[in-house]
PDB file of N, H, CA, C and O in Angstrom:
ATOM      1  N   MET A   1       0.836  -1.175   0.000  1.00  0.00           N
ATOM      2  CA  MET A   1       0.000   0.000   0.000  1.00  0.00           C
ATOM      3  C   MET A   1       0.883   1.241   0.000  1.00  0.00           C
ATOM      4  O   MET A   1       1.799   1.361   0.814  1.00  0.00           O
ATOM      5  N   VAL A   2       0.605   2.158  -0.912  1.00  0.00           N
ATOM      6  H   VAL A   2      -0.139   2.061  -1.573  1.00  0.00           H
ATOM      7  CA  VAL A   2       1.398   3.376  -1.036  1.00  0.00           C
ATOM      8  C   VAL A   2       0.649   4.527  -0.380  1.00  0.00           C
ATOM      9  O   VAL A   2      -0.511   4.791  -0.698  1.00  0.00           O
ATOM     10  N   ASN A   3       1.317   5.199   0.529  1.00  0.00           N
ATOM     11  H   ASN A   3       2.258   4.985   0.787  1.00  0.00           H
ATOM     12  CA  ASN A   3       0.718   6.342   1.216  1.00  0.00           C
ATOM     13  C   ASN A   3       1.239   7.612   0.560  1.00  0.00           C
ATOM     14  O   ASN A   3       2.381   8.009   0.790  1.00  0.00           O
ATOM     15  N   ILE A   4       0.405   8.250  -0.257  1.00  0.00           N
ATOM     16  H   ILE A   4      -0.523   7.927  -0.444  1.00  0.00           H
ATOM     17  CA  ILE A   4       0.816   9.462  -0.941  1.00  0.00           C
ATOM     18  C   ILE A   4       0.309  10.665  -0.152  1.00  0.00           C
ATOM     19  O   ILE A   4      -0.898  10.857   0.002  1.00  0.00           O
ATOM     20  N   MET A   5       1.232  11.462   0.339  1.00  0.00           N
ATOM     21  H   MET A   5       2.212  11.307   0.215  1.00  0.00           H
ATOM     22  CA  MET A   5       0.885  12.645   1.123  1.00  0.00           C
ATOM     23  C   MET A   5       0.690  13.826   0.176  1.00  0.00           C
ATOM     24  O   MET A   5       1.545  14.092  -0.668  1.00  0.00           O
ATOM     25  N   ALA A   6      -0.402  14.517   0.308  1.00  0.00           N
ATOM     26  H   ALA A   6      -1.097  14.300   0.993  1.00  0.00           H
ATOM     27  CA  ALA A   6      -0.646  15.711  -0.503  1.00  0.00           C
ATOM     28  C   ALA A   6       0.371  16.781  -0.127  1.00  0.00           C
ATOM     29  O   ALA A   6       0.827  16.852   1.015  1.00  0.00           O
ATOM     30  N   LYS A   7       0.713  17.598  -1.091  1.00  0.00           N
ATOM     31  H   LYS A   7       0.343  17.540  -2.018  1.00  0.00           H
ATOM     32  CA  LYS A   7       1.662  18.682  -0.846  1.00  0.00           C
ATOM     33  C   LYS A   7       1.000  20.013  -1.145  1.00  0.00           C
ATOM     34  O   LYS A   7       0.064  20.096  -1.940  1.00  0.00           O
ATOM     35  N   VAL A   8       1.501  21.053  -0.494  1.00  0.00           N
ATOM     36  H   VAL A   8       2.262  20.986   0.152  1.00  0.00           H
ATOM     37  CA  VAL A   8       1.045  22.406  -0.755  1.00  0.00           C
ATOM     38  C   VAL A   8       2.267  23.288  -1.007  1.00  0.00           C
ATOM     39  O   VAL A   8       3.316  23.118  -0.386  1.00  0.00           O
ATOM     40  N   LYS A   9       2.106  24.225  -1.924  1.00  0.00           N
ATOM     41  H   LYS A   9       1.254  24.363  -2.428  1.00  0.00           H
ATOM     42  CA  LYS A   9       3.137  25.226  -2.185  1.00  0.00           C
ATOM     43  C   LYS A   9       2.658  26.514  -1.540  1.00  0.00           C
ATOM     44  O   LYS A   9       1.566  27.000  -1.834  1.00  0.00           O
ATOM     45  N   ILE A  10       3.486  27.065  -0.654  1.00  0.00           N
ATOM     46  H   ILE A  10       4.373  26.670  -0.415  1.00  0.00           H
ATOM     47  CA  ILE A  10       3.113  28.251   0.107  1.00  0.00           C
ATOM     48  C   ILE A  10       4.073  29.375  -0.267  1.00  0.00           C
ATOM     49  O   ILE A  10       5.286  29.170  -0.317  1.00  0.00           O
ATOM     50  N   THR A  11       3.535  30.555  -0.527  1.00  0.00           N
ATOM     51  H   THR A  11       2.549  30.722  -0.487  1.00  0.00           H
ATOM     52  CA  THR A  11       4.347  31.723  -0.833  1.00  0.00           C
ATOM     53  C   THR A  11       3.985  32.835   0.137  1.00  0.00           C
ATOM     54  O   THR A  11       2.809  33.145   0.330  1.00  0.00           O
ATOM     55  N   GLN A  12       5.009  33.436   0.751  1.00  0.00           N
ATOM     56  H   GLN A  12       5.964  33.184   0.595  1.00  0.00           H
ATOM     57  CA  GLN A  12       4.758  34.564   1.642  1.00  0.00           C
ATOM     58  C   GLN A  12       4.597  35.815   0.789  1.00  0.00           C
ATOM     59  O   GLN A  12       5.521  36.198   0.072  1.00  0.00           O
ATOM     60  N   VAL A  13       3.432  36.458   0.860  1.00  0.00           N
ATOM     61  H   VAL A  13       2.681  36.147   1.443  1.00  0.00           H
ATOM     62  CA  VAL A  13       3.155  37.618   0.012  1.00  0.00           C
ATOM     63  C   VAL A  13       3.044  38.929   0.801  1.00  0.00           C
ATOM     64  O   VAL A  13       3.005  40.003   0.201  1.00  0.00           O
ATOM     65  N   LYS A  14       2.995  38.854   2.113  1.00  0.00           N
ATOM     66  H   LYS A  14       3.027  37.981   2.600  1.00  0.00           H
ATOM     67  CA  LYS A  14       2.954  40.065   2.933  1.00  0.00           C
ATOM     68  C   LYS A  14       4.027  39.993   4.015  1.00  0.00           C
ATOM     69  O   LYS A  14       4.409  38.913   4.466  1.00  0.00           O
ATOM     70  N   SER A  15       4.495  41.153   4.413  1.00  0.00           N
ATOM     71  H   SER A  15       4.184  42.030   4.047  1.00  0.00           H
ATOM     72  CA  SER A  15       5.569  41.259   5.388  1.00  0.00           C
ATOM     73  C   SER A  15       5.090  40.901   6.797  1.00  0.00           C
ATOM     74  O   SER A  15       3.903  40.997   7.108  1.00  0.00           O
ATOM     75  N   ILE A  16       6.034  40.491   7.635  1.00  0.00           N
ATOM     76  H   ILE A  16       6.998  40.413   7.382  1.00  0.00           H
ATOM     77  CA  ILE A  16       5.709  40.195   9.031  1.00  0.00           C
ATOM     78  C   ILE A  16       6.052  41.369   9.946  1.00  0.00           C
ATOM     79  O   ILE A  16       5.958  41.255  11.168  1.00  0.00           O
ATOM     80  N   ILE A  17       6.450  42.494   9.358  1.00  0.00           N
ATOM     81  H   ILE A  17       6.526  42.587   8.365  1.00  0.00           H
ATOM     82  CA  ILE A  17       6.711  43.687  10.158  1.00  0.00           C
ATOM     83  C   ILE A  17       5.392  44.152  10.782  1.00  0.00           C
ATOM     84  O   ILE A  17       4.350  44.147  10.126  1.00  0.00           O
ATOM     85  N   ASP A  18       5.448  44.548  12.039  1.00  0.00           N
ATOM     86  H   ASP A  18       6.294  44.552  12.572  1.00  0.00           H
ATOM     87  CA  ASP A  18       4.276  44.997  12.809  1.00  0.00           C
ATOM     88  C   ASP A  18       3.221  43.916  12.992  1.00  0.00           C
ATOM     89  O   ASP A  18       2.042  44.229  13.158  1.00  0.00           O
ATOM     90  N   ARG A  19       3.620  42.659  12.964  1.00  0.00           N
ATOM     91  H   ARG A  19       4.578  42.404  12.829  1.00  0.00           H
ATOM     92  CA  ARG A  19       2.713  41.542  13.247  1.00  0.00           C
ATOM     93  C   ARG A  19       3.016  41.033  14.653  1.00  0.00           C
ATOM     94  O   ARG A  19       4.116  41.244  15.163  1.00  0.00           O
ATOM     95  N   PRO A  20       2.049  40.364  15.285  1.00  0.00           N
ATOM     96  CA  PRO A  20       2.304  39.800  16.615  1.00  0.00           C
ATOM     97  C   PRO A  20       3.432  38.757  16.571  1.00  0.00           C
ATOM     98  O   PRO A  20       3.666  38.118  15.545  1.00  0.00           O
ATOM     99  N   GLU A  21       4.103  38.608  17.677  1.00  0.00           N
ATOM    100  H   GLU A  21       3.912  39.127  18.510  1.00  0.00           H
ATOM    101  CA  GLU A  21       5.253  37.702  17.761  1.00  0.00           C
ATOM    102  C   GLU A  21       4.885  36.264  17.399  1.00  0.00           C
ATOM    103  O   GLU A  21       5.684  35.568  16.771  1.00  0.00           O
ATOM    104  N   ASN A  22       3.687  35.803  17.785  1.00  0.00           N
ATOM    105  H   ASN A  22       3.038  36.368  18.295  1.00  0.00           H
ATOM    106  CA  ASN A  22       3.313  34.422  17.474  1.00  0.00           C
ATOM    107  C   ASN A  22       3.162  34.211  15.967  1.00  0.00           C
ATOM    108  O   ASN A  22       3.444  33.121  15.470  1.00  0.00           O
ATOM    109  N   GLN A  23       2.722  35.236  15.232  1.00  0.00           N
ATOM    110  H   GLN A  23       2.494  36.122  15.635  1.00  0.00           H
ATOM    111  CA  GLN A  23       2.631  35.112  13.777  1.00  0.00           C
ATOM    112  C   GLN A  23       4.016  35.103  13.148  1.00  0.00           C
ATOM    113  O   GLN A  23       4.250  34.364  12.191  1.00  0.00           O
ATOM    114  N   LYS A  24       4.935  35.907  13.662  1.00  0.00           N
ATOM    115  H   LYS A  24       4.745  36.507  14.439  1.00  0.00           H
ATOM    116  CA  LYS A  24       6.308  35.918  13.158  1.00  0.00           C
ATOM    117  C   LYS A  24       6.958  34.543  13.352  1.00  0.00           C
ATOM    118  O   LYS A  24       7.636  34.037  12.458  1.00  0.00           O
ATOM    119  N   ARG A  25       6.747  33.952  14.517  1.00  0.00           N
ATOM    120  H   ARG A  25       6.196  34.363  15.244  1.00  0.00           H
ATOM    121  CA  ARG A  25       7.319  32.633  14.807  1.00  0.00           C
ATOM    122  C   ARG A  25       6.716  31.553  13.920  1.00  0.00           C
ATOM    123  O   ARG A  25       7.414  30.627  13.507  1.00  0.00           O
ATOM    124  N   THR A  26       5.429  31.665  13.626  1.00  0.00           N
ATOM    125  H   THR A  26       4.862  32.417  13.962  1.00  0.00           H
ATOM    126  CA  THR A  26       4.769  30.686  12.760  1.00  0.00           C
ATOM    127  C   THR A  26       5.333  30.768  11.347  1.00  0.00           C
ATOM    128  O   THR A  26       5.594  29.735  10.730  1.00  0.00           O
ATOM    129  N   ILE A  27       5.524  31.978  10.824  1.00  0.00           N
ATOM    130  H   ILE A  27       5.312  32.817  11.325  1.00  0.00           H
ATOM    131  CA  ILE A  27       6.111  32.155   9.489  1.00  0.00           C
ATOM    132  C   ILE A  27       7.517  31.561   9.448  1.00  0.00           C
ATOM    133  O   ILE A  27       7.871  30.875   8.490  1.00  0.00           O
ATOM    134  N   ARG A  28       8.310  31.816  10.471  1.00  0.00           N
ATOM    135  H   ARG A  28       8.022  32.374  11.249  1.00  0.00           H
ATOM    136  CA  ARG A  28       9.670  31.255  10.526  1.00  0.00           C
ATOM    137  C   ARG A  28       9.631  29.731  10.614  1.00  0.00           C
ATOM    138  O   ARG A  28      10.449  29.055   9.991  1.00  0.00           O
ATOM    139  N   ALA A  29       8.694  29.191  11.375  1.00  0.00           N
ATOM    140  H   ALA A  29       8.029  29.741  11.881  1.00  0.00           H
ATOM    141  CA  ALA A  29       8.583  27.738  11.532  1.00  0.00           C
ATOM    142  C   ALA A  29       8.175  27.065  10.224  1.00  0.00           C
ATOM    143  O   ALA A  29       8.523  25.908   9.987  1.00  0.00           O
ATOM    144  N   LEU A  30       7.438  27.783   9.373  1.00  0.00           N
ATOM    145  H   LEU A  30       7.156  28.723   9.566  1.00  0.00           H
ATOM    146  CA  LEU A  30       7.070  27.242   8.073  1.00  0.00           C
ATOM    147  C   LEU A  30       8.251  27.254   7.100  1.00  0.00           C
ATOM    148  O   LEU A  30       8.167  26.659   6.025  1.00  0.00           O
ATOM    149  N   GLY A  31       9.342  27.918   7.462  1.00  0.00           N
ATOM    150  H   GLY A  31       9.410  28.401   8.335  1.00  0.00           H
ATOM    151  CA  GLY A  31      10.551  27.892   6.644  1.00  0.00           C
ATOM    152  C   GLY A  31      10.816  29.139   5.836  1.00  0.00           C
ATOM    153  O   GLY A  31      11.688  29.138   4.968  1.00  0.00           O
ATOM    154  N   PHE A  32      10.077  30.212   6.105  1.00  0.00           N
ATOM    155  H   PHE A  32       9.368  30.212   6.810  1.00  0.00           H
ATOM    156  CA  PHE A  32      10.281  31.446   5.349  1.00  0.00           C
ATOM    157  C   PHE A  32      11.364  32.299   5.984  1.00  0.00           C
ATOM    158  O   PHE A  32      11.438  32.429   7.206  1.00  0.00           O
ATOM    159  N   THR A  33      12.210  32.882   5.129  1.00  0.00           N
ATOM    160  H   THR A  33      12.150  32.777   4.136  1.00  0.00           H
ATOM    161  CA  THR A  33      13.222  33.822   5.609  1.00  0.00           C
ATOM    162  C   THR A  33      13.103  35.176   4.931  1.00  0.00           C
ATOM    163  O   THR A  33      13.617  36.168   5.447  1.00  0.00           O
ATOM    164  N   LYS A  34      12.426  35.237   3.772  1.00  0.00           N
ATOM    165  H   LYS A  34      12.008  34.431   3.354  1.00  0.00           H
ATOM    166  CA  LYS A  34      12.238  36.516   3.091  1.00  0.00           C
ATOM    167  C   LYS A  34      10.902  36.567   2.375  1.00  0.00           C
ATOM    168  O   LYS A  34      10.241  35.547   2.179  1.00  0.00           O
ATOM    169  N   LEU A  35      10.522  37.768   1.991  1.00  0.00           N
ATOM    170  H   LEU A  35      11.059  38.596   2.151  1.00  0.00           H
ATOM    171  CA  LEU A  35       9.260  38.015   1.314  1.00  0.00           C
ATOM    172  C   LEU A  35       9.283  37.422  -0.088  1.00  0.00           C
ATOM    173  O   LEU A  35      10.332  37.387  -0.732  1.00  0.00           O
ATOM    174  N   ASN A  36       8.145  36.961  -0.559  1.00  0.00           N
ATOM    175  H   ASN A  36       7.293  36.989  -0.037  1.00  0.00           H
ATOM    176  CA  ASN A  36       7.972  36.333  -1.882  1.00  0.00           C
ATOM    177  C   ASN A  36       8.720  35.013  -2.035  1.00  0.00           C
ATOM    178  O   ASN A  36       8.904  34.535  -3.154  1.00  0.00           O
ATOM    179  N   GLN A  37       9.145  34.430  -0.944  1.00  0.00           N
ATOM    180  H   GLN A  37       8.995  34.818  -0.035  1.00  0.00           H
ATOM    181  CA  GLN A  37       9.781  33.111  -0.969  1.00  0.00           C
ATOM    182  C   GLN A  37       8.697  32.041  -0.983  1.00  0.00           C
ATOM    183  O   GLN A  37       7.648  32.203  -0.359  1.00  0.00           O
ATOM    184  N   SER A  38       8.954  30.946  -1.698  1.00  0.00           N
ATOM    185  H   SER A  38       9.806  30.814  -2.206  1.00  0.00           H
ATOM    186  CA  SER A  38       8.016  29.825  -1.750  1.00  0.00           C
ATOM    187  C   SER A  38       8.644  28.590  -1.127  1.00  0.00           C
ATOM    188  O   SER A  38       9.843  28.349  -1.271  1.00  0.00           O
ATOM    189  N   VAL A  39       7.821  27.807  -0.432  1.00  0.00           N
ATOM    190  H   VAL A  39       6.847  28.003  -0.315  1.00  0.00           H
ATOM    191  CA  VAL A  39       8.255  26.528   0.118  1.00  0.00           C
ATOM    192  C   VAL A  39       7.180  25.491  -0.173  1.00  0.00           C
ATOM    193  O   VAL A  39       6.000  25.822  -0.293  1.00  0.00           O
ATOM    194  N   GLU A  40       7.597  24.234  -0.284  1.00  0.00           N
ATOM    195  H   GLU A  40       8.556  23.965  -0.186  1.00  0.00           H
ATOM    196  CA  GLU A  40       6.663  23.125  -0.451  1.00  0.00           C
ATOM    197  C   GLU A  40       6.661  22.300   0.820  1.00  0.00           C
ATOM    198  O   GLU A  40       7.715  21.934   1.339  1.00  0.00           O
ATOM    199  N   LYS A  41       5.476  22.013   1.313  1.00  0.00           N
ATOM    200  H   LYS A  41       4.620  22.310   0.891  1.00  0.00           H
ATOM    201  CA  LYS A  41       5.322  21.246   2.550  1.00  0.00           C
ATOM    202  C   LYS A  41       4.296  20.149   2.339  1.00  0.00           C
ATOM    203  O   LYS A  41       3.403  20.274   1.500  1.00  0.00           O
ATOM    204  N   ASP A  42       4.426  19.061   3.111  1.00  0.00           N
ATOM    205  H   ASP A  42       5.150  18.959   3.792  1.00  0.00           H
ATOM    206  CA  ASP A  42       3.390  18.035   3.141  1.00  0.00           C
ATOM    207  C   ASP A  42       2.160  18.621   3.835  1.00  0.00           C
ATOM    208  O   ASP A  42       2.290  19.403   4.777  1.00  0.00           O
ATOM    209  N   ALA A  43       0.990  18.249   3.379  1.00  0.00           N
ATOM    210  H   ALA A  43       0.885  17.614   2.614  1.00  0.00           H
ATOM    211  CA  ALA A  43      -0.254  18.801   3.925  1.00  0.00           C
ATOM    212  C   ALA A  43      -0.693  18.008   5.150  1.00  0.00           C
ATOM    213  O   ALA A  43      -1.735  17.353   5.127  1.00  0.00           O
ATOM    214  N   THR A  44       0.093  18.064   6.212  1.00  0.00           N
ATOM    215  H   THR A  44       0.939  18.596   6.231  1.00  0.00           H
ATOM    216  CA  THR A  44      -0.270  17.413   7.464  1.00  0.00           C
ATOM    217  C   THR A  44      -1.207  18.329   8.246  1.00  0.00           C
ATOM    218  O   THR A  44      -1.251  19.528   7.971  1.00  0.00           O
ATOM    219  N   PRO A  45      -1.950  17.805   9.202  1.00  0.00           N
ATOM    220  CA  PRO A  45      -2.830  18.662  10.006  1.00  0.00           C
ATOM    221  C   PRO A  45      -2.067  19.778  10.724  1.00  0.00           C
ATOM    222  O   PRO A  45      -2.587  20.882  10.881  1.00  0.00           O
ATOM    223  N   GLN A  46      -0.834  19.494  11.162  1.00  0.00           N
ATOM    224  H   GLN A  46      -0.412  18.596  11.035  1.00  0.00           H
ATOM    225  CA  GLN A  46      -0.035  20.503  11.852  1.00  0.00           C
ATOM    226  C   GLN A  46       0.322  21.657  10.915  1.00  0.00           C
ATOM    227  O   GLN A  46       0.182  22.824  11.282  1.00  0.00           O
ATOM    228  N   ILE A  47       0.778  21.334   9.721  1.00  0.00           N
ATOM    229  H   ILE A  47       0.892  20.386   9.423  1.00  0.00           H
ATOM    230  CA  ILE A  47       1.152  22.361   8.746  1.00  0.00           C
ATOM    231  C   ILE A  47      -0.074  23.148   8.311  1.00  0.00           C
ATOM    232  O   ILE A  47      -0.009  24.372   8.193  1.00  0.00           O
ATOM    233  N   LEU A  48      -1.196  22.464   8.070  1.00  0.00           N
ATOM    234  H   LEU A  48      -1.248  21.471   8.166  1.00  0.00           H
ATOM    235  CA  LEU A  48      -2.418  23.156   7.657  1.00  0.00           C
ATOM    236  C   LEU A  48      -2.918  24.111   8.745  1.00  0.00           C
ATOM    237  O   LEU A  48      -3.461  25.173   8.440  1.00  0.00           O
ATOM    238  N   GLY A  49      -2.734  23.737   9.993  1.00  0.00           N
ATOM    239  H   GLY A  49      -2.292  22.874  10.240  1.00  0.00           H
ATOM    240  CA  GLY A  49      -3.109  24.626  11.099  1.00  0.00           C
ATOM    241  C   GLY A  49      -2.234  25.864  11.147  1.00  0.00           C
ATOM    242  O   GLY A  49      -2.715  26.965  11.414  1.00  0.00           O
ATOM    243  N   MET A  50      -0.936  25.678  10.885  1.00  0.00           N
ATOM    244  H   MET A  50      -0.545  24.783  10.669  1.00  0.00           H
ATOM    245  CA  MET A  50      -0.020  26.824  10.860  1.00  0.00           C
ATOM    246  C   MET A  50      -0.367  27.755   9.694  1.00  0.00           C
ATOM    247  O   MET A  50      -0.332  28.978   9.833  1.00  0.00           O
ATOM    248  N   ILE A  51      -0.701  27.162   8.546  1.00  0.00           N
ATOM    249  H   ILE A  51      -0.729  26.169   8.433  1.00  0.00           H
ATOM    250  CA  ILE A  51      -1.080  27.961   7.373  1.00  0.00           C
ATOM    251  C   ILE A  51      -2.346  28.765   7.667  1.00  0.00           C
ATOM    252  O   ILE A  51      -2.442  29.939   7.309  1.00  0.00           O
ATOM    253  N   LYS A  52      -3.314  28.125   8.320  1.00  0.00           N
ATOM    254  H   LYS A  52      -3.236  27.171   8.610  1.00  0.00           H
ATOM    255  CA  LYS A  52      -4.569  28.809   8.648  1.00  0.00           C
ATOM    256  C   LYS A  52      -4.330  29.990   9.585  1.00  0.00           C
ATOM    257  O   LYS A  52      -4.996  31.020   9.480  1.00  0.00           O
ATOM    258  N   LYS A  53      -3.385  29.836  10.494  1.00  0.00           N
ATOM    259  H   LYS A  53      -2.843  28.999  10.579  1.00  0.00           H
ATOM    260  CA  LYS A  53      -3.091  30.878  11.482  1.00  0.00           C
ATOM    261  C   LYS A  53      -2.550  32.149  10.838  1.00  0.00           C
ATOM    262  O   LYS A  53      -2.815  33.250  11.320  1.00  0.00           O
ATOM    263  N   VAL A  54      -1.787  32.003   9.743  1.00  0.00           N
ATOM    264  H   VAL A  54      -1.572  31.108   9.351  1.00  0.00           H
ATOM    265  CA  VAL A  54      -1.180  33.168   9.089  1.00  0.00           C
ATOM    266  C   VAL A  54      -1.603  33.258   7.619  1.00  0.00           C
ATOM    267  O   VAL A  54      -0.849  33.760   6.785  1.00  0.00           O
ATOM    268  N   SER A  55      -2.800  32.774   7.305  1.00  0.00           N
ATOM    269  H   SER A  55      -3.412  32.367   7.983  1.00  0.00           H
ATOM    270  CA  SER A  55      -3.268  32.719   5.921  1.00  0.00           C
ATOM    271  C   SER A  55      -3.357  34.093   5.266  1.00  0.00           C
ATOM    272  O   SER A  55      -3.259  34.201   4.044  1.00  0.00           O
ATOM    273  N   HIS A  56      -3.542  35.140   6.064  1.00  0.00           N
ATOM    274  H   HIS A  56      -3.621  35.051   7.057  1.00  0.00           H
ATOM    275  CA  HIS A  56      -3.626  36.496   5.517  1.00  0.00           C
ATOM    276  C   HIS A  56      -2.278  37.002   5.009  1.00  0.00           C
ATOM    277  O   HIS A  56      -2.225  38.035   4.343  1.00  0.00           O
ATOM    278  N   LEU A  57      -1.181  36.290   5.312  1.00  0.00           N
ATOM    279  H   LEU A  57      -1.224  35.451   5.853  1.00  0.00           H
ATOM    280  CA  LEU A  57       0.153  36.673   4.856  1.00  0.00           C
ATOM    281  C   LEU A  57       0.657  35.785   3.722  1.00  0.00           C
ATOM    282  O   LEU A  57       1.733  36.028   3.175  1.00  0.00           O
ATOM    283  N   LEU A  58      -0.116  34.753   3.365  1.00  0.00           N
ATOM    284  H   LEU A  58      -0.990  34.556   3.810  1.00  0.00           H
ATOM    285  CA  LEU A  58       0.367  33.720   2.453  1.00  0.00           C
ATOM    286  C   LEU A  58      -0.531  33.565   1.225  1.00  0.00           C
ATOM    287  O   LEU A  58      -1.689  33.984   1.207  1.00  0.00           O
ATOM    288  N   LYS A  59       0.060  32.940   0.197  1.00  0.00           N
ATOM    289  H   LYS A  59       1.001  32.600   0.211  1.00  0.00           H
ATOM    290  CA  LYS A  59      -0.706  32.434  -0.941  1.00  0.00           C
ATOM    291  C   LYS A  59      -0.459  30.924  -0.956  1.00  0.00           C
ATOM    292  O   LYS A  59       0.691  30.487  -0.912  1.00  0.00           O
ATOM    293  N   VAL A  60      -1.514  30.133  -1.016  1.00  0.00           N
ATOM    294  H   VAL A  60      -2.449  30.488  -1.052  1.00  0.00           H
ATOM    295  CA  VAL A  60      -1.404  28.676  -0.920  1.00  0.00           C
ATOM    296  C   VAL A  60      -1.908  28.031  -2.202  1.00  0.00           C
ATOM    297  O   VAL A  60      -2.972  28.382  -2.712  1.00  0.00           O
ATOM    298  N   GLU A  61      -1.125  27.077  -2.718  1.00  0.00           N
ATOM    299  H   GLU A  61      -0.260  26.792  -2.304  1.00  0.00           H
ATOM    300  CA  GLU A  61      -1.519  26.329  -3.916  1.00  0.00           C
ATOM    301  C   GLU A  61      -1.373  24.842  -3.627  1.00  0.00           C
ATOM    302  O   GLU A  61      -0.390  24.419  -3.018  1.00  0.00           O
ATOM    303  N   ASN A  62      -2.340  24.052  -4.059  1.00  0.00           N
ATOM    304  H   ASN A  62      -3.138  24.395  -4.554  1.00  0.00           H
ATOM    305  CA  ASN A  62      -2.230  22.598  -3.951  1.00  0.00           C
ATOM    306  C   ASN A  62      -1.354  22.083  -5.079  1.00  0.00           C
ATOM    307  O   ASN A  62      -1.407  22.577  -6.205  1.00  0.00           O
ATOM    308  N   ILE A  63      -0.549  21.082  -4.756  1.00  0.00           N
ATOM    309  H   ILE A  63      -0.506  20.680  -3.842  1.00  0.00           H
ATOM    310  CA  ILE A  63       0.312  20.470  -5.782  1.00  0.00           C
ATOM    311  C   ILE A  63      -0.202  19.083  -6.091  1.00  0.00           C
ATOM    312  O   ILE A  63       0.371  18.385  -6.927  1.00  0.00           O
TER     313      ILE A  63
END
């Protein structure tokens, strides 16, 4: 049996300047270091929860 994990491509489209500290930490935990950077992550419940928390700063695409 093959377990295929869905992936999401996330791009940071807004700055974290003047955002609460917990949002800054969430963006860093997702792997972002600069604006307009994209990362690919497995769509686990933990990652999806982090994306939901800072969704106003991100653009999300299913892969």
